[in-house]
C-alpha positions in Angstrom: 0.0 0.0 0.0 1.2 3.5 -0.9 1.1 6.1 1.9 0.7 9.9 1.8 4.4 10.3 2.6 5.4 8.1 -0.3 3.2 10.1 -2.7 4.2 13.6 -1.5 7.9 12.8 -1.0 8.1 11.5 -4.6 7.0 14.9 -5.9 8.0 17.5 -3.3 11.4 18.2 -1.7 11.8 16.7 1.8 13.6 18.1 4.7 14.4 16.8 8.1 12.5 18.5 11.0 12.2 18.1 14.7 9.0 17.1 16.3 8.6 20.7 17.5 8.9 22.0 13.9 6.4 19.3 12.7 3.8 20.3 15.3 4.3 23.9 14.3 3.8 23.1 10.6 0.7 21.1 11.4 -0.8 23.9 13.5 -0.1 26.5 10.8 -2.0 24.4 8.2 -4.8 23.7 10.6 -5.2 27.4 11.5 -5.2 28.3 7.8 -8.0 25.8 7.2 -10.5 27.8 9.1 -10.1 30.7 6.6 -11.3 28.3 3.8 -12.8 25.3 5.6 -12.0 22.1 3.8 -14.5 19.6 2.6 -12.3 16.8 3.9 -9.8 16.9 6.8 -7.9 13.8 7.5 -5.0 13.4 9.9 -2.9 10.5 10.9 -0.9 11.1 14.1 0.7 7.7 14.7 -0.6 7.0 18.2 -3.6 8.0 20.3 -1.2 9.6 22.9 -0.4 12.3 20.3 -4.1 13.4 20.1 -4.0 16.3 22.5 -7.1 18.2 23.7 -6.1 21.0 21.3 -5.9 18.7 18.3 -9.4 17.3 19.2 -10.7 20.8 19.5 -9.3 21.8 16.1 -10.7 18.8 14.3 -14.1 19.2 16.0 -14.1 22.8 14.8 -13.4 21.7 11.2 -16.3 19.1 11.5 -18.6 21.9 12.8 -17.6 24.0 9.8 -18.8 21.2 7.5 -15.7 19.1 6.8 -15.8 15.4 6.7 -13.2 14.7 9.4 -11.3 11.5 10.1 -8.4 10.9 12.5 -6.2 7.9 12.3 -4.0 6.6 15.2 -2.9 3.4 16.8 -4.9 2.7 19.9 -7.7 5.1 19.0 -10.6 3.6 20.9 -12.2 6.5 22.7 -15.0 8.8 21.6 -13.6 11.8 19.7 -16.3 14.4 19.0 -19.5 14.8 17.1 -18.6 14.6 13.4 -15.1 13.3 13.9 -14.6 9.7 12.9 -11.8 7.7 14.3 -9.7 4.8 12.8 -7.7 2.6 15.1 -4.5 1.6 13.2 -3.0 -1.8 13.5 0.6 -2.0 14.8 1.8 -3.1 11.4 0.0 -0.4 9.4 2.5 1.8 7.6 0.6 4.9 8.7 1.9 4.2 12.3 5.2 5.6 11.1 3.8 8.7 9.5 2.4 12.1 10.6 -0.1 13.3 8.0 -2.4 16.3 7.7 -4.6 16.4 4.6 -6.9 19.4 4.1 -8.9 19.2 0.9 -10.5 22.5 -0.1 -11.2 24.4 -3.3 -8.9 27.4 -2.6 -6.3 26.2 -0.2 -5.7 22.4 -0.5 -2.7 21.3 1.6 -1.0 18.1 2.7 1.8 17.7 5.2 3.3 14.2 5.2 6.2 13.2 7.4 8.0 9.9 8.1 9.3 9.2 11.6 13.1 8.6 11.4 12.8 6.3 14.4 16.2 7.1 15.9 16.8 4.7 18.8 17.1 6.0 22.3 15.6 9.4 21.5 13.1 11.1 23.8 9.7 11.9 22.4 10.4 15.6 22.3 13.6 15.0 20.3 12.1 12.8 17.6 13.1 13.7 14.0 11.0 13.3 10.8 11.5 13.6 7.0 8.8 16.0 6.0 7.2 17.3 2.8 4.4 19.7 2.2 2.3 20.2 -1.0 -0.4 22.6 -2.1 -1.1 20.8 -5.3 -4.8 20.0 -5.5 -4.4 16.7 -7.3 -1.7 15.5 -4.9 -3.8 16.5 -1.9 -6.9 14.7 -3.3 -4.7 11.6 -3.9 -3.6 11.6 -0.3 -7.1 12.0 0.9 -8.2 9.1 -1.3 -5.5 6.9 0.2 -6.9 7.5 3.7 -10.6 7.1 2.8 -10.7 3.3 2.2 -10.2 2.8 5.9 -13.2 1.8 7.9 -14.6 5.1 9.3 -17.6 4.3 11.3 -18.1 6.9 14.0 -16.9 6.0 17.4 -19.6 6.1 20.0 -19.5 8.2 23.2 -18.8 5.8 26.1 -22.1 6.6 27.7 -24.2 5.9 24.7 
């Protein structure tokens, strides 16, 4: 299976970034999405522990603005928010090694795709990634399509 990083890195230049830089790039794209709300917003953030309250709030806001929102992460088994679908990744899914933000919109399509370099014995805050960003509408749509085949049934709130 191809992944968003494989698609984007084949076309766009990559650079090595720190986790801090990757988070900043993700946040910049997410903030910009509110100026031209996407029709589709998909993120794959490797593991549930990386889905902060801020991230949940951003993607709920995009869903409230009308976007079809899906989040992918290993261990994702909790309720997310109204309009936000969750996909629990298997340990051997190649997306577990990628950090992806796909925002498909008419005026400002964007995809950020990064591959974890998995340096051994590195603290979470010091992790490094190979990262590529594209604003090409066709490439953004192709990345969104890669993530859409996953089962995306809404997760239910634990109380019902």
